[in-house]
N, C-alpha and C positions, 0 to 999 in steps of 0.2 A: 599443271596442277596448281590450284589456288588454295591458300589458307585464308578463310573468311573469319573476321572477328567482329562481333556485334556487342557493343558495350554502352549503347546510348540510353538504356533504361536501368531499372533496378534488377533486371534479368541480365545474364551474361551467357553468351553462346559462341561456339566455334564450329566451323564446318570445313571439311576438306572436300574439294570438288575437282572434277576433271571433265572437260568438254560440256559444261553446264549440268552435269549430273553429280549428286551428292554421294561421296564415297564414305563419309563418316560424319557424325554430328554429336555434340555434347552441349548440354545447357544446364544452368542453374536458374530456376524460375523466379525465386523471390528473394529480395534483400541480399543480393549477391555482393560479397566484398571483392570487387573486381581486382583490387591491388593484390590480394592474397591468393585468388583462385585462377586468374586468367592464365598465367604461365603454367600452372599445374594442369589445367584443362588441355592446353596445347600439347604438353608432354604426353599426357595420357592418350589423347586422340592419335597423335602421330606414332607413338609406340605401339598402340593397339593394332594399327593398320600397317605397321612396319614401314613407315615413311621416313626417309632421311630428309631433314629440312632443306638440305642443299639441292634436292631434286624438285623443289617447288619452282614454279614459273613466276609467281608473284604473291604478294600479301595484299589482301583487301581488308579495309576497315571502315566501319560506319563513321561518317564525317559530321554527323549532327543534322538537325538540332537534337537536343536531349539533355540528359544529366551531365552537368559540367564535370563532375568528378569521373564518371564513367567514360566520357569522351576523352578526357585528358589521359586516362590510363590506357585506353585502347590505342590512342594515337602514339603515345610513348612506346608502347609495346611493339606496334606495327613498324614504327620508324627504326626502332632498335634492331628488329629482325631483318629489315631491309638492308640496314647498314652492315650488320654482321654477315649476312648471307650474300650480299651484292645482288639483291633482287629488287625489281621495280615495285612501287607502291600504287595501289588502286584505291581510290576513295569513293564511297557510295553514300549518297544522300539518305539519311535515316528515314525520312518520310517517303521517299520514292521506293525504298526497299519494303517498307510496311505496306505501301499501296500495292506493290507487286504481290505481297503475301495475301492481301485481301482479294486481289484478282484470282490468284491460284486457288483460293478457298471457295470462291463464288462462281468463277468461270463464266461471266456473261459480258459480252461486248456492248450490251445495251445499258449497262449501269455505269455511273460515275463512282469513283472510289475516293473517299475522303479519310486519309489516315490522320489521326490526332495524337499528340503527345502532350501530357500534362506539363504545363510550364509554371506550375505553382501559382499561388494566390488565386486569382479568378481568370487566368489566361490559359490558352492552349497554343501550341504550334500546330499548324495544319497545312495540308496541300489538297488540291482537287485535281484528280487525275482521270484520264480515260485511256482505254486500251488502243494503242496504235502499233500494230505489229507485235514485236517482242518487248518493246519498252513502253512504260507508262509515262505520258507526258504531263508535266505539271502546268497548271494555269495560275497558281498562286502559292505563296510560301511565306506565311506571316505569323505574327503573334497577335492575338486579339481575344476579346471577351467572346465566349461562345455565341451570345445573342447576335453579334455582328455577322455571324456566318449564315444566319437565317435567310437573308435576301439572296445570297449567292447560290444557295441550293434549293430555293423555292421552286416548286413544280418540276423538280428533277428527281429521277430515280437514283438514289445514292446509297451506297454502303458506307456507313460511318464506323470506323474501327480504331483501336488503340487505347492508350491510357487516359485519353481525354473524353471518352465516350460518356462516362457518368456525369461529367459536368454539362455535357450537351443534352443528355436525355431529358432532363427536367426543364430545359429552356426552349428547345427547338420544337416548333409545331409544323410537322411535315409528315403526312401519312405515307409518303413514298420512301421514307427513311428506313433502312435496315440497319439495326444496331448490332455490331459484332464486337463483343467484349472479350472474345476468346483469342482472336488473332493478335499477337503481340510482336514487338521487334524481335527478330531472330536472324541468325546467320544464314538460315535456310533461304530466306527471301532475298539475300544478297547474291546468291550463286549465279543466276542468269544474267544479272546486271554486270557482275564482275567479269564473267566470261566474255560478254560483248565488248567490254573495255579492253580486256586482254587481247582479243583478236584485232581490235582497232588500234592497239598500242597507245591507248589513252591513259597514260600514267601521270602521276603527280610527283612533283619535286619534293622529296622527303625532307629536305632542309627547310623549305618554305612552308610546307603544309601545317596549318593549324585548323582544328575543328571549327565548324560553323556553330558557335554558341548562340548566335542571334542577339542574345542580351546577356549582360554580365551576371555572374552567379549571385544568388541571394544569400547574404551573410547576415545572420541575426546579430544584433548589437547587445553587448553585455554592459549593463549600467552598474556603477558602484552602488553599494547599499547606502541608503540615506543615514 
């Protein structure tokens, strides 16, 4: 059994899974205060399903990219649980999980899946994935201005999803694009990927693990009054 934690965006979600199936799920969809609600959500979910944390096989957490604060809180919570419970840590790329969600929503092996995450300013994080068996394989994983994505997806049938969709919609010219602004980062999309890593014993050293922020956090400067 795996406890999956997704904190890479303004949403916050947790899922309990076993053998790749979701046993229980909770999420807060907007403006989640991860620091105050994540532990509460874990307690509510495990208590509702009468799960003792010591019965878990592993803890899975979104590894980034995404919100600096959300990723930091998710990583600290996951590492704390792993240490306290003596359980292994599984880390899941946030874009790969979102791509998996896009595939599960659209279910076509003929499409490419382009998950996007708003990287603030005029940039996005993105990946370009195709379905190969159970796992979506990435061909890129970058920060860029949405316009630079145009050449990569030209003349391809692509589902574009995530929080960077609106930045791309007004810029990209591609009649083959399907815009999905509904599918968002979720612990549900981590389940199959985490199960595969559990079976392959592909664990992460919880002492060395740090989220993949890709770029440093944006901190606004406060200037003294003149």
